[in-house]
N, C-alpha and C positions, 0 to 999 in steps of 0.2 A: 504493500500500500504506500509506504513512504517512498520507495524506489520509484513508483509510478508518478507520484506527486512531484518528486525531484525532476524526473525527465520531462514532465509536462511543463514545469516552470522553466527548465532550461530551454525547451523548444520555443516557448513564448518569448523568452528573452532573445534568443537567436533570431527569431522571425522579426522582432522589432528592430534589432540591430541591422539586419540585412535590408529591411525596408528603408531605414534611415540612410544607409550607405547608397542604396540605389537612387533615392530621392536626391542625394547630393550630386549624383552624376547626370542629372537631367540637363539638357543643353541650356535652358534658360538660367538655371542656377549657376552653371559653370561660367556662362557669359557674364552674369551679374558679378560674380566674384572677380573675374578677370578685369572687368571695367572698374571695379572698386580699387583693385591693385594699381591699375594704370593711373587713376585719378590721384591716388596717394603718392605714386612716384612723381607725377607732374607737380604736385604741391611741394614735394621735397626739392625738386629741381628749382622751382620758382623761389623758394625760401633761400636756397644756397646762392642762387644768382643775385638776389636782392642783397644778401649779406656781403657777397664779394664786391658788388657794385658800391655799396656803402663804404666798405673798407678802402677801395681804390679812390673814391671821392675824397675821403678824409686824408688819405696818403698824399694825394696830389693837390689838395686844396680846392677841390671843385664842389664846395658846399652848396652853392646856389648858382643860378644862371647869372645873377647880377655881378658876381665876382669874376666870372669868366667873360672875357670880351669877345663874344660871338658876333660874327657879322649878322646883319638883320635878316638875311635870307636863310640862315642856318638854325635849325631847331635844336633844342636841348636833348631830345631823345627820351625824355621821361614820360 
């Protein structure tokens, strides 16, 4: 009796586990996860680029457009 109950519980657990694994492999779920990872990567790249740009602006004294004597037809790029 106890053995049957154990194997029934084990079977229910394994069935649930397999269903969750199969659900995670659906194309829309995989695509959503990939898109989230790409968004996260893009955000990290933007943060690093902003940090490096700020570092270079401080290093070369380019704090604002008014301190750099740009010709009137050249934009700052920010």
